[in-house]
N, C-alpha and C positions, 0 to 999 in steps of 0.2 A: 422425413421418416420418423416414426414414433420413437420416443425415448423412454416413455413410461408404459409398462405393461401390467395389467391387473387380471387376476383370476378370481371370478365371483362364483359362489357356490349355488346361486340360482339367478334367474333372469331379472326379477324385480330388484334384487341386490345389485346387479350389474347396472341397471338403469339409474338406481339411486346414486351409485358411485359416479356414474357419468355426469349426473346433474352437478355434483359437488366439484368434480374435476373441471367441468366447463366454467363454473363460477370462479374457480381458482386460476383460470387463464389457459387451460389446455383445450385445444380442438380435439374432441373426443369421439371415438366411434365404438359402438358395441357390436360385437360379432357373436353369433350363436355357436358355441363350441361344437355341438353335434353336426352343425352344417358348415363349419369352417373347413372347406374342402382342401385340407392339406396346405401346401405351400401357396398355391395360387390365391385361394380365397383370403387367407390371412394377410398376405402382402398387398392385395388389392384394397382390402378394407383399411389397411394402415396408411395407404397413400394419402398424404396431405394431413394426417392426424398427428397430434403430439402425444396422445395417449390412446391405447387400445384396451378395451375391457372385454375379456372373453367370458361369456355367460355360459356356465355349465348347469347341470342338474345333479349336482354331486352331494348335496346336503345330507340326503338320507340314503345314499348308495352304500353298499358294503364297503368297508374301509379300503380294501385292496383296490377296488374299482375306482373309488374316489381319488386315491393317490395316483393311480395310473392316468386317469383323464386329466388330472391337474398337472402332472408332469408333461403330458402331451401338450397342454395349453402353454406351459412354460417354454417348451421347445419351439412352438410356433412363434411366440412373442420374441424369443431371442433371435430367430431367423428374420423377424420383421424389424430388427434393429434395436429393440428395447434394451436398455442398460440398467434400469431400476425397476423394481417389481413390488406388487401389492397383492396380498391375499386378502380378499374381502369376504367377511362372513356377517351374519346377522347381528344387529345391536343387542339382541337378547341371547346371543351366544348359543343359538340352537344347536344342540349336539347330544349325543348319547355318551355313556361312560367310555365307549370304545372310540369315539370320534364323531365327526370327521375333522374337526378344526385342528386338533393337535397333530394327528398323523399327516395331514396335508401340509400344514405349516412346517413341520419337521422335514418332510420330504423335499419341499422347495428350498428350505434353508440349506440342506445338505447338497442339493443339486447345484446350488450357487456357490458352494464351498464357503459359506459365511458362518460366522461364529455366534451371532446373537441377533434377535429381533424383538419387537415389542408386541404386546397383546393389548389392543385398545378398542373395545367395542363401543365405548361411550358415544351417545348421540344426544347431547343435552337438549336440543331443540325439540326432540320427540320424547323427552323425559327419561332417557337412558343415561344414568350417571354411574360412576365407579368411585367408591370411597373405601379406603383400607382394604382394597381388593374385592369388595363386595359389589355386585351389580344390582342396581335399583331400576325398577320400572315405575316411573312416577315416585310416589312415596312408599312403594312396597318393595321389599327385597325380592329378587327374581323368583325365589322359591315360594313366595307368598302371593305372587301375581298370577293372572290366568295362565301364564306359561307353564305353571306346575302341572296343568291338565292337558297340555298339548298332546294330540293323539300320536304324533310321530317322534317328537323330541321333548318329552316331559322334563322340565328343569326343576330338580328337587334340591338344589343347592344354589346359593347366591355367591359363594366364594369362588372367584375365578381360578385361584391357585389350586384349590381342591378339585375343581372341575378339570383342570388341565393335567393334574398329576397322573391319572391312569391312562391318559391319552398320549403321553410322550415317553421316550425310552428310559430316561433316568428318573422319572417320577419327581418327587419333591426337590431333588438335587438339580433338576432342569429349570426350576422356576424361581422367580424373585419378584419383589414388589417395590415400586417407587411410590411411596404414599403422598397424599396431597400436600402435607407441609413442605415436602421437598419440591413438588411441582410449583407451589406458590412462590418459590424463591427464584424461578426463572429457568431459562434454557440451559445455562451453564451448569446449574445444580443438577438438573435432570440428566444431562449428558454425563456428568461425573458419576451419578448413581448407576446409570446403565453400564458404564465402564467398570465400576466396582463389581456389579453383579456378574459381568462377563469374566472378570478375573477370578471370581469365586466359582466359576464353572456353570453358571446359569446361562441358558440359551434363550429362554422365553421370559420376558420381563413385563409383568402386568403394571400398568401405569394408571394411577387415579386420574379422574377428570370429572369436575363438577360443572364446568362452564366451557363454552366454545373457546375462551381465551386459554384454558388449560390445554386444549388440543392444539392450538396454534403454538403454544410453548413446546409441546411434545414434538410437533413437526420440525420446529427449528432445532431442537436438541438432537434429532435423528437424521439431520441432513447428510450425515456421512454413512448411514446404513443403506445397504443395497436392497434390503427387503423390509417392508413394513407389513404388518397384519392388523386388521381391525375392521370396524364398521366404516361407513362412508364418511362420517363426519371428520375423521382425522385428516382426510384429503383437503379440507378447507385451508389448512396451513401450508400446503404445498404451493410453490410459485411457478405457474406456467408462463409461457412466453407471450401470451396474448391477453387481450381483454375478453370479457365474457361474450362468447359468440354462440348464438342459437339460431336455429331455423325459424323464420317468421312465417306463420301460415294461419289461415282461417279454416275452422272445421267445416267440412262439407255438409250439405243438407242431408235429409233422410232420417230414418229412425235413430233415436238416441238409446243405444242398447248397452246395458251393463251385464257382464257375465261374471258371476261371483261364486268361486269355489272355496273361498277361505272360510274357516271356522273361527277366526279370531274374534275377540270381543269388539275390537274397533270396527271390523267389517260388518259384524252383526248389527251394530248401531247404525252404520251407514245404510245397510239394507232397509232397516225399519224406517229410517228417515225418508229414504227415497220412495218407499211404498206409500208413505203418507201423502205425497204430492204427485206421485206417478202411478205406475201399475207394474205388475210382474207375474212371474210364474215360478213356483218352487218345483225343482226336480228332485226326485227321490231315487236312491239307488235300487230299492226293491222294484219300483215301477220300470226302471231302465232295464233291469234283468228280465223282467216279464215281457216287455215289448219296447225295445230300444228305439226302433224306428218311429213308433207312434209318439213317444215322448219328445223326441228330437223334432219331428215334423210339426207337432203342435207348438213347440216353443218358437220355431222359426216363423210359422204363420202368424202367431199372436204378436211377436216382436215387430214384424213388418207392417202389420195392420194397426198397431197401437198409435194413437194420437197423443197419448200422455207422454210426459217427458220427466224422467227417463223410464224405459221399460227394463226391469231387472229380472234376469234369469238367475236364480240363486239356489244354493244347496242347503244353507242353514240360515235361520233368521233370529234365533233367540238362544241365550246361554243354556237353556234347558234341552236343546236339541241333542240327541245322542249321536256321537260321532264314532263310527266304526272304521278303523283304518282300512279294512277290506273294501269299503265303499269308495275310497278316494280314486282308484284307477278308473272305475266305470263313470264316475262323475266327471273326471277330467276329460275322458274320451268323449263324453256327450257334449260338454261345453266346447271342446275343440271342433266337433262336428257341426254344432250350431253356428260357430264362428265361420267355418268354411262355407256353409250354405248361405249365410247372410252376405258374406263378401261376394260370392258367386252371383247373388241376386242384386248386387249393386251397392250394398252398404259399404261405406268407405271410412267409418270411424267406429271404434269399439273401446270401451273401458273394461279392463279385465282385472279382477281382484284376486290376489293370491299368487305366490311365487310358483307353485307347481302348476296351477291353472294357466298362468301366463306362459310358462314354458311350453305346455301342451298346445296352447292356441297358436303361438307364433311358429312352432314347428309344423303344425298342420297347415298353416297358411303359406309355408315356404318362405318366410321372411329370413333373409340372410344377414342383414345388418340394420342398425337403428341409428338415427341421428336425433339430437335433442331439440325439443321445442320449448314452449313456455312452461315454467314451473308453476304449479297451482297450490301445492302445500309442500312443506319440507319433505324432500325425498320423493316427491310425486310430480311428474311432468308429462305433458303430451310429447309423443315421439313420432317420427316418420319411419315407418318400417318399409324397407326396400325389398321388392321381389320382382324379378323379371321385368325391370324397366318401369314398374308402377309403384306408387307410394300408397300406403295405408296409414291413416292416423290412429295411433294406439296410445292409450294410457295404461301402463302396466304397474299395478299398485301392490306393494307389499301388504299382506293382510293386516299388519299392526299399524300401518301409517294412514294419515289423513284425518281431517276433521269430520265430524258426524255428517255434515251437509255436503261432503265431497261429491257424491254421485250426482247431485243436482247442480252444484256450483261449477263442476269441471266443464260441463257443456256450456254454461253461460259465459265463463271466462275465456273459453276457447273460441267463442263465436265471433 
């Protein structure tokens, strides 16, 4: 029976965390929150797992809804036998001034009747570091990175304490910082600093991290906390009961199709690189509104007929593309429809870029749970999606993750 339960605010974040937990020695299963059919589905998925990650689509929900679905997920995990918990959010702390990171973390903390937790979004392997409470993306403060212009969660401050203050009940009195000079002194120093912050009334303690070693120090310092919150990289310091166990498989033949709904700079670069060696089709929201069926049918036909590898169906290709938030739902619906038709026609492997797009695709396909396959880049791996007794090979990539050549290399390394 699973002992660690995690709540992720989107699907690619859930798979990212599953990769790290598996490497840390946890046999890990990902279940889709919207499809976790109450008691039966959650308990079935948890059978034989050491950790269960519930993948929600709560990052951009209204706050009340995000809190409600997160508490539902917590209840499922507790019924599945989990005793320790993890709220997973993006390493770029994607949120608005209202939430949802603060309200969800607070609600889970209170539901568990715990006093304090940590805020740890750092992911050094992907260039996300925290120093003096400020979150950096590579060499840029968060608010000077491309995340400043994110269409749904524009990040206009790099200071995690200031970002949290309007999201939690007691504002600045609820937050504290453990700076890197303390982290560098080791786990005992960090544990003492968190204890001092708790005694002073803080419930959410931001902890600096510049290196993976800092996150391992933090994990050791918080082994007595029932709730952790952060990006996936914090989980590398947890100690599971097994060695790294992943499903071994070879990608099936057939078209190598990428479905990309992400507008991130990293994904735009991956699209351009893939197009330079493969082929593709750009779908536009205006054309979908005018004739949805024609656009979808054309994309499916071209993808199935393409002999180039990969074939990329994409929504944005360059930083100059204008992103209208009203376009996102129709693009997600179209990419999910394309995925469903490709699978119905016999395709058994898809690479999907973008958290919202990934969620839309797996829900349309009726995937109930995912098991981990080979990791290709930090936070990016092939997975086996299980539905009605058959498996589909899926790579579900966060928009900001992966090297520029990922869309090409993913198929080569999975072959």
